[in-house]
N, C-alpha and C positions, 0 to 999 in steps of 0.2 A: 575864267576857266583855267584850272590848274593842270599842268602836265608834268609835275615833278616826278611822278611815278611812271613816266612813259616807258613802255617796254623797249628793249634794244631791238634793232632790226632783225637779229637772229633769234630772239625769243619766240618760242612756238607754243602752240596749243594743239592738243590732239582732239580731233573730231572724227568719230567712227574709226579710230586707229590711223587716221591720216593727219600728218603734221602740216600745219599752216603757220608760217612765220609772220611776225608783225610786218616785216618788210614786204612780203608778198602781198599781204592785204593792202598795205599802203599803195604799192605800185599799181595794183588792179584799180583801186578806188581813184587814184590820181589820173591814170590814163582814161578811165571811164568818164570822169567828169570833164576831161579835156575834149573827149568825143562829144559829150552832151552839149558843151558850149558851142561846138561847131555844127551841130545837127540843126537842119532847117526847121524841124518840127519841135523838138524837145528844148531847144534853146529858149523858146518863148515862155513856157511855164517856169523855166529856171532863171528868168530875168530878175526874179526877186532876190536871188543870191547876190549879195554885194561884196562878200569877202570869200573868194574861192579857196584860198589856202585854209581858212578857218572851217569852211564847209567840208573840205577833204579831210581835215583833221577829225571833225565830228563823225563823219561817215566811216572813217577807218576805225575809230573807237566803237561805233555802232556794230560793225561786223565783228570786230575783235571780241566784244562781250557776247554777241549772239553765238559765236563759236565756242564760248566757254572761258574766254580770257577774263582776267580780273579787270574791273573798272579802274581807269586811271584819270578820267575826267569827271568833274563834279556835276556837270550839266547832263541831263538826260535828253534824248532826242525822241520826239513823238512823230513817227512817220505818217500816221493816219491824219492828224490835223494839218501837217505841213502839205501833204499831197492833196487833201481836200480843198484847202484854200488856194492851191495852185491850179485847181480845176482838172486834176487827173481823172482819167476814165480808163476803160478797158483798152481802147485803141492806143492811148498814150503809154499805158503800162506795157502793152505788147511790144511797142517800139523800144521802150526802155529796156525790157528784158532781152530783146534781140541784140541790141548794142552791148548790153552787159555781158551776155554769153559770148559774143565775139571777142570782147575784151578779155574775158577769162581764158579763152582759147589762145590768145596771144601771149599770155604770161605764165600759164600753169600747165603741168602735165595732165593728161586726160583723166586720171583718177581724181584729181582735185577739181577739175572742170566739172566732171559729172556730179560730184557731191555738192559743190557750190551752186550749180545749175538747179539741181533738185530743191535745194533750200530756198533759192531766190524765187523759183516758180511757186512754191508753197506759200512763201511770204507774200508774193504778189496776189495770189488767190485770196489770202486773208485780208490784205489791204483793200482789195475791191469789195469784199464782203463788208468790212468795217466801214468803208467809205459809204456804201449804200445805206447801212444802218444810220450813220451819222447824218446823211442827207435827209433821210426820212424823218429823223427826230427834229431836224431844223426846219422842216416844212410845216410842222404842226403849229 
């Protein structure tokens, strides 16, 4: 995975006229996955992660490009398959979102928290929907 085009910490993207720096996204993702590793429930499905620094790098990239930033890693991340194979469900996603939203509030001003919360909730809804479709297809 190449990171020769890694954005600087201060490089930002505008999402709905709100600026998010690459550094902010990284700090949220890094702190969030530290919390996940220590969570009694969510640490279990995340045991499959063997390289946390690499996972955090990938997920920082994931959010960066979802917010409109240019791709700087050559590998794509498929959250539907990853979460499906980890056994994610609505209850786990609800806990995931709760911890994620707490993490956002720790690092960002309310305007950014509100926007990222909305995006993560909608992505979570889509993830559960796609997970159910994938599950039904694989039961046939």
